[in-house]
C-alpha positions as CSV (number, residue, x, y, z in Angstrom):
1,M,10.8,23.4,163.6
2,A,14.0,25.4,162.7
3,K,16.6,25.4,165.4
4,S,16.9,29.2,165.6
5,S,13.1,29.5,166.0
6,L,13.0,26.9,168.7
7,K,16.0,28.3,170.6
8,S,14.6,31.8,170.7
9,T,11.1,30.6,171.6
10,L,12.4,28.6,174.6
11,A,14.5,31.5,175.8
12,V,11.7,34.0,175.6
13,S,9.1,31.5,177.0
14,L,10.9,31.5,180.3
15,N,9.3,34.9,180.9
16,N,5.9,33.1,181.1
17,Y,7.3,30.7,183.7
18,L,8.6,33.7,185.7
19,D,5.2,35.5,185.4
20,A,3.0,32.6,186.5
21,G,5.7,31.5,189.0
22,A,5.7,34.9,190.7
23,I,1.9,34.9,191.1
24,V,1.8,31.4,192.6
25,A,4.9,31.9,194.8
26,G,3.3,35.0,196.2
27,G,0.0,33.3,196.9
28,S,1.4,30.1,198.3
29,G,3.6,31.8,200.8
30,I,1.4,34.6,201.8
31,T,0.2,33.0,205.1
32,L,3.9,32.5,206.2
33,W,4.6,36.2,205.6
34,Q,1.4,37.2,207.4
35,N,2.5,35.2,210.5
36,Y,6.1,36.5,210.3
37,L,5.3,40.2,209.8
38,G,1.9,40.3,211.7
39,L,0.1,41.5,208.5
40,S,-3.6,42.4,208.5
41,E,-6.1,41.6,205.8
42,M,-5.6,45.1,204.5
43,H,-1.9,44.4,204.1
44,L,-2.7,41.2,202.1
45,G,-5.1,43.2,199.9
46,W,-2.4,45.6,199.0
47,L,0.0,42.8,198.2
48,N,-2.4,41.2,195.8
49,A,-3.5,44.5,194.2
50,L,0.1,45.5,193.4
51,S,1.4,42.0,192.4
52,A,2.1,40.2,189.2
53,N,-1.5,39.1,189.2
54,A,-3.0,42.5,189.1
55,L,-2.1,46.2,188.9
56,G,1.7,45.8,189.0
57,A,1.6,43.8,185.8
58,A,-1.1,46.1,184.3
59,I,1.1,49.1,184.8
60,G,4.2,47.3,183.4
61,A,2.4,46.1,180.3
62,I,1.4,49.5,178.9
63,V,5.0,50.7,179.6
64,G,6.6,47.6,178.2
65,G,4.5,47.6,175.0
66,V,5.4,51.2,174.1
67,L,9.1,50.6,174.9
68,A,9.2,47.5,172.8
69,D,7.8,49.3,169.8
70,K,10.1,52.3,170.2
71,F,13.4,50.7,171.2
72,G,12.9,47.1,170.1
73,R,12.1,43.7,171.6
74,K,15.7,43.0,172.4
75,F,15.8,46.2,174.5
76,I,13.2,44.7,176.8
77,F,15.1,41.4,177.0
78,T,18.4,43.1,177.8
79,Y,17.1,45.1,180.8
80,N,13.7,43.9,182.1
81,L,14.8,40.7,183.9
82,L,17.2,42.8,185.9
83,I,14.2,44.6,187.3
84,Y,12.5,41.2,188.0
85,M,15.6,39.9,189.9
86,L,15.6,43.1,191.9
87,G,12.0,42.6,192.9
88,V,12.5,38.9,193.8
89,L,15.6,39.9,195.8
90,L,13.5,42.4,197.7
91,V,11.0,39.7,198.6
92,M,13.7,37.2,199.6
93,C,15.3,39.7,201.9
94,S,12.2,41.4,203.3
95,V,12.1,42.0,207.1
96,N,9.1,44.4,207.1
97,F,5.9,45.1,205.1
98,P,7.2,48.1,203.0
99,M,10.1,45.9,201.7
100,L,7.7,43.0,200.9
101,L,5.2,45.3,199.1
102,A,8.0,46.9,197.1
103,G,9.2,43.5,196.1
104,F,5.7,42.4,194.9
105,L,5.3,45.7,193.0
106,V,8.7,45.7,191.3
107,T,8.3,42.0,190.3
108,G,4.7,42.7,189.0
109,I,5.8,45.7,186.9
110,S,8.6,43.6,185.4
111,V,6.2,40.8,184.5
112,G,3.9,43.3,182.8
113,I,6.8,44.8,180.8
114,G,7.9,41.5,179.5
115,V,4.5,40.1,178.3
116,P,3.9,42.2,175.1
117,A,7.5,42.0,174.0
118,S,7.6,38.2,174.6
119,W,4.5,37.3,172.6
120,T,5.4,39.7,169.9
121,Y,8.9,38.5,169.5
122,I,7.9,34.8,169.4
123,S,5.5,35.5,166.6
124,E,7.9,37.7,164.6
125,S,10.8,35.2,164.9
126,S,8.7,32.1,164.0
127,E,8.3,30.5,160.6
128,V,4.8,30.8,159.1
129,S,4.2,27.1,159.6
130,N,5.3,27.2,163.3
131,R,3.9,30.4,164.7
132,G,1.0,28.7,166.6
133,R,3.3,25.9,167.8
134,N,5.7,28.4,169.2
135,I,3.0,30.3,171.0
136,C,1.9,26.9,172.5
137,I,5.4,26.3,173.8
138,S,5.2,29.7,175.5
139,Q,1.9,28.7,177.0
140,M,3.4,25.4,178.2
141,S,5.9,27.4,180.1
142,W,3.0,29.3,181.8
143,G,1.7,25.9,182.9
144,F,5.0,24.6,184.2
145,G,5.5,27.7,186.4
146,P,2.5,27.1,188.8
147,M,3.0,23.3,188.7
148,I,6.6,23.5,189.8
149,I,6.2,26.3,192.3
150,L,3.2,24.6,193.9
151,L,5.3,21.4,194.2
152,M,8.2,23.3,195.8
153,G,5.8,25.1,198.1
154,M,4.4,21.9,199.4
155,L,7.8,20.1,199.7
156,F,9.5,23.0,201.5
157,A,6.6,24.3,203.5
158,P,6.4,23.6,207.3
159,G,5.5,20.0,207.5
160,G,6.7,19.2,204.0
161,Y,9.1,16.4,203.2
162,L,12.0,18.8,202.6
163,Y,11.2,21.4,205.3
164,G,14.3,20.1,207.3
165,I,16.6,21.7,204.7
166,V,14.8,25.0,205.0
167,E,14.9,24.8,208.8
168,S,18.7,24.1,208.8
169,L,19.3,27.0,206.3
170,A,17.2,29.4,208.4
171,H,19.1,28.6,211.7
172,S,22.4,29.0,209.9
173,V,21.4,32.5,208.7
174,I,19.4,34.0,211.6
175,G,20.6,31.8,214.5
176,A,19.4,28.8,216.4
177,D,17.2,30.8,218.8
178,A,15.2,32.5,216.0
179,A,11.4,32.8,216.3
180,Q,9.4,30.0,214.7
181,Q,7.6,32.3,212.3
182,A,11.0,33.7,211.1
183,V,12.2,30.2,210.4
184,E,9.1,29.1,208.6
185,V,9.0,32.0,206.2
186,F,12.4,30.8,204.9
187,S,10.4,28.3,202.8
188,S,8.9,31.2,200.9
189,R,12.2,32.9,200.6
190,F,13.7,29.7,199.1
191,V,10.9,29.5,196.5
192,F,11.6,33.1,195.4
193,F,15.3,32.3,195.3
194,T,14.5,29.6,192.6
195,L,12.7,32.3,190.6
196,F,15.8,34.5,190.9
197,V,18.0,31.7,189.5
198,V,15.6,31.0,186.6
199,A,15.4,34.8,185.9
200,L,19.3,34.9,185.8
201,I,19.4,32.0,183.3
202,A,16.6,33.6,181.2
203,W,18.4,37.0,181.2
204,T,21.7,35.4,180.1
205,L,19.9,33.5,177.2
206,Q,17.8,36.5,176.1
207,R,20.7,38.9,175.9
208,Q,22.1,36.7,173.1
209,L,19.0,36.9,170.9
210,D,19.0,39.0,167.7
211,E,16.6,41.8,167.3
212,S,13.3,41.0,165.5
213,A,13.9,41.4,161.8
214,E,10.4,42.6,161.3
215,F,10.8,45.3,164.0
216,E,14.0,46.5,162.3
217,A,12.3,46.6,158.9
218,S,9.4,48.6,160.4
219,K,11.9,51.1,162.0
220,E,13.7,51.6,158.7
221,E,10.4,52.2,156.9
222,A,9.3,54.7,159.5
223,K,12.7,56.5,159.3
224,A,12.5,56.7,155.5
225,K,9.1,58.2,155.8
226,G,10.1,60.6,158.5
227,E,7.5,59.2,160.9
228,K,7.8,59.7,164.7
229,T,7.6,56.7,166.9
230,G,6.9,58.0,170.4
231,L,4.1,57.1,172.8
232,I,1.7,59.7,171.6
233,Q,2.3,59.0,167.9
234,S,2.0,55.2,168.4
235,F,-1.4,55.5,170.1
236,A,-2.6,58.2,167.7
237,V,-2.0,55.8,164.8
238,L,-3.6,52.9,166.7
239,F,-6.8,54.7,167.6
240,S,-7.2,56.5,164.3
241,N,-7.2,53.3,162.3
242,K,-10.6,51.6,162.2
243,V,-9.2,48.2,161.5
244,A,-6.8,48.5,164.5
245,V,-9.6,49.7,166.8
246,R,-11.9,46.8,165.7
247,S,-9.1,44.3,166.2
248,A,-8.3,45.7,169.7
249,L,-12.0,45.6,170.7
250,F,-12.3,42.0,169.4
251,L,-9.2,40.8,171.2
252,A,-9.9,42.7,174.4
253,S,-13.5,41.3,174.5
254,I,-12.5,37.6,174.2
255,Y,-9.5,37.9,176.5
256,L,-11.1,40.0,179.2
257,T,-14.2,37.9,179.6
258,W,-12.2,34.7,179.7
259,N,-9.5,36.1,181.9
260,L,-12.0,37.4,184.5
261,V,-12.8,33.7,185.1
262,A,-9.2,32.4,184.7
263,S,-7.7,35.0,187.1
264,V,-10.2,33.8,189.8
265,M,-9.3,30.2,189.1
266,G,-5.6,30.9,189.2
267,F,-5.7,32.6,192.6
268,F,-8.7,31.0,194.3
269,S,-8.8,27.5,192.9
270,P,-7.1,25.9,196.0
271,H,-9.5,27.9,198.2
272,I,-12.5,26.7,196.2
273,C,-11.4,23.1,196.5
274,E,-11.0,23.4,200.3
275,T,-14.3,25.3,201.0
276,A,-16.7,24.1,198.4
277,G,-15.0,20.7,197.9
278,G,-14.2,20.1,201.6
279,V,-10.7,18.7,201.0
280,S,-7.6,19.5,203.1
281,N,-5.0,22.1,202.1
282,E,-2.4,19.5,201.1
283,Y,-4.9,17.6,199.0
284,S,-6.1,20.8,197.4
285,N,-2.6,21.7,196.4
286,W,-2.0,18.3,194.8
287,M,-5.2,18.7,192.8
288,N,-4.1,22.0,191.5
289,C,-0.6,20.6,190.6
290,I,-2.4,18.0,188.5
291,Q,-4.6,20.7,187.0
292,W,-1.6,22.6,185.8
293,A,0.0,19.3,184.6
294,T,-3.2,18.8,182.5
295,V,-2.7,22.2,181.0
296,V,0.9,21.4,180.0
297,V,-0.1,18.0,178.4
298,I,-3.1,19.3,176.5
299,T,-1.1,22.3,175.2
300,F,1.7,20.0,174.1
301,G,-0.8,18.0,172.1
302,V,-2.4,21.1,170.6
303,S,1.0,22.5,169.5
304,H,1.4,19.6,167.0
305,F,-1.6,20.6,164.9
306,I,-2.6,24.2,165.6
307,D,-0.8,25.4,162.5
308,R,-2.5,22.8,160.3
309,V,-6.1,23.0,161.3
310,N,-8.9,25.7,161.4
311,H,-8.6,27.7,164.6
312,K,-12.3,28.0,165.2
313,P,-13.0,24.4,166.2
314,L,-10.1,24.5,168.7
315,Y,-11.3,27.8,170.1
316,I,-14.8,26.4,170.5
317,F,-13.5,23.2,172.2
318,G,-11.5,25.1,174.8
319,L,-14.5,27.3,175.7
320,L,-16.9,24.4,175.9
321,A,-14.5,22.7,178.4
322,A,-14.5,25.9,180.4
323,L,-18.3,26.1,180.3
324,C,-18.7,22.5,181.3
325,T,-16.5,23.3,184.4
326,W,-19.0,25.8,185.7
327,V,-22.1,24.1,184.4
328,L,-21.0,21.2,186.6
329,V,-21.1,23.5,189.6
330,V,-24.7,24.7,189.0
331,T,-26.1,21.3,188.0
332,I,-24.4,18.5,190.0
333,G,-22.2,20.5,192.4
334,V,-18.6,19.7,193.5
335,N,-19.3,18.4,197.0
336,D,-17.7,15.0,196.5
337,L,-14.3,13.9,195.2
338,P,-15.4,12.6,191.7
339,T,-17.2,15.8,190.8
340,L,-14.5,18.0,192.4
341,W,-11.9,16.1,190.3
342,A,-14.0,16.7,187.2
343,F,-14.1,20.4,188.0
344,V,-10.4,20.5,188.3
345,I,-9.6,18.4,185.2
346,L,-12.1,20.2,183.0
347,W,-10.6,23.5,183.8
348,G,-7.1,22.0,183.1
349,V,-8.4,21.0,179.6
350,N,-9.6,24.5,179.0
351,G,-6.2,25.8,180.1
352,G,-4.6,23.6,177.5
353,V,-6.6,25.1,174.7
354,S,-7.2,28.4,176.4
355,V,-8.3,31.8,175.0
356,Q,-4.9,33.1,176.0
357,I,-3.2,31.0,173.3
358,F,-5.4,32.5,170.6
359,Y,-5.1,36.0,172.2
360,A,-1.3,35.8,172.1
361,L,-1.3,34.4,168.6
362,W,-4.0,36.8,167.1
363,G,-2.7,39.7,169.1
364,S,0.6,39.5,167.2
365,E,-1.0,38.8,163.9
366,L,-3.8,41.5,163.7
367,F,-1.6,44.5,164.3
368,P,1.3,46.0,162.2
369,A,4.8,45.8,163.6
370,K,5.0,49.5,164.3
371,F,2.4,49.3,167.2
372,R,2.1,45.6,167.6
373,A,3.6,45.4,171.2
374,G,2.0,48.7,172.2
375,A,-1.5,47.4,171.3
376,Q,-0.9,44.2,173.3
377,G,0.4,46.2,176.2
378,L,-2.6,48.4,176.3
379,M,-5.0,45.5,176.1
380,F,-3.1,43.6,178.8
381,F,-3.2,46.7,181.0
382,V,-7.0,46.8,180.7
383,V,-7.5,43.1,181.3
384,R,-5.2,42.8,184.3
385,G,-6.5,46.0,185.9
386,L,-10.2,44.9,185.6
387,S,-9.3,41.4,186.7
388,A,-7.9,42.8,189.9
389,V,-11.2,44.6,190.6
390,W,-13.2,41.4,189.7
391,G,-11.1,39.4,192.1
392,L,-12.5,41.6,194.9
393,V,-16.1,41.3,193.6
394,F,-15.8,37.6,193.4
395,T,-14.7,37.2,197.0
396,Y,-17.8,39.2,198.0
397,I,-20.1,37.0,195.9
398,Y,-18.4,33.7,196.9
399,G,-18.6,34.4,200.6
400,D,-16.3,33.2,203.4
401,N,-17.3,29.5,203.1
402,G,-18.5,29.2,199.5
403,E,-22.2,30.0,200.2
404,G,-22.4,32.1,197.1
405,F,-20.6,29.6,194.8
406,T,-23.6,28.9,192.6
407,L,-24.3,32.6,192.0
408,A,-20.6,33.1,191.2
409,A,-20.7,30.1,188.8
410,Y,-23.6,31.7,186.9
411,C,-21.5,34.9,186.5
412,M,-18.6,32.8,185.2
413,I,-20.9,31.0,182.7
414,A,-22.2,34.4,181.4
415,L,-18.6,35.7,180.9
416,L,-17.5,32.5,179.1
417,V,-20.5,32.5,176.8
418,I,-19.6,36.1,175.7
419,S,-16.0,35.0,175.0
420,L,-17.3,32.0,173.0
421,L,-19.7,34.0,170.9
422,V,-17.4,36.9,170.2
423,G,-14.5,34.6,169.3
424,V,-16.6,32.5,167.0
425,I,-18.0,35.5,165.2
426,G,-14.7,37.4,164.9
427,C,-12.3,34.4,164.5
428,P,-9.7,35.7,161.9
429,N,-8.4,33.6,159.0
430,T,-4.7,34.0,159.5
431,R,-3.4,30.5,159.5
432,G,-0.6,29.8,157.0
433,K,0.0,33.5,156.3
434,S,3.1,35.6,157.1
435,L,2.7,38.6,159.4
436,E,3.6,40.9,156.5
437,Q,0.8,39.3,154.3
438,I,-1.7,39.6,157.1
439,T,-0.8,43.3,157.7
440,K,-1.1,44.0,154.0
441,E,-4.5,42.3,153.7
442,R,-5.9,44.1,156.7
443,Y,-4.3,47.5,156.4
444,G,-3.1,47.9,152.9
445,D,0.1,49.8,152.1
446,N,-0.5,53.0,154.1
447,V,-0.3,51.9,157.7
């Protein structure tokens, strides 16, 4: 891989670490904040709804996509992580619910703003022979985020091996006679502080990146033709082009149906292990750390040959692993450790060859540069927004103690089958082609 491509990919991939890290950090510390601020279930519902896992990111994505197409990918990298750091800082310093909610919302919006620009920039700055590999590197960063944040959450949480450090820090800041809940919540504050540090490093690296050459060429072409590039114009072109509409429907279908399952696993997997599997909270967290480690290892392996083999078999393999995860639930069950571990590892394998890899790759390939980020932002908006609603529906189906787990599993299987069938039927033949070549083949010279 060329050094310039690798350097820019690593710098931009840190956004995925920050995205997944924010989701897991919010979920892992939510009980501590609940005890500290006396929050109700309604408060927790608002925090989840406006977070990086749901509507906050959805709102940010549609804004970020449009801004990236109008002002450039570098524009997003120059300013967006400042917003992320502000949101994390609000969470770190929260002393009441409005501050905490504002922190979750601001962080979520920033996450959404960064996603379309990140995937688009990685594809546009990659060599033809390394585009899939670079997307996999980005996905590996998404796996490292939850794995590291979960580990830190366990080590620094009350009762963890490093909780003494947190306790000493808390007493030095808020006094030796501080309430126990106020001391314990410092473990969550510390985890968010690590996200602040990573965001600062990422912002420093991303400010040094050059603008996407393909974006600059597209802007020059639009200027020469006298075309406008505002929000209304971009979406008018997108929705008036039959090829673009078909591409958007295809990508939204495979990603939405898969992500409805993945979003539940990302947020509720520890809860599933504890209620349906009957293991302790600590054991459940370790299982989920290993699940994310599996994602990283499998993605690393896939990155070495994704640009050299047909994408369809890889896509099928990932979905079959996902289907086996949930077929296991409805056939054997996950009531003992061997089957519970199989459930966890199978989903980790799916995550390593996930639909998200192909969505990020194809989403950059199937649209012209002039509305590439905007199209991804729009689809991400729809997917994250509906995933937030589905999360509420899933909790109702699942029940308080997992009594509806089998019914929920059948719903998951149906969604994954749709993703598999649509992906197999519509899998594009883009491997080994430049983005310019793909655009010309699909849209001709008049897009």
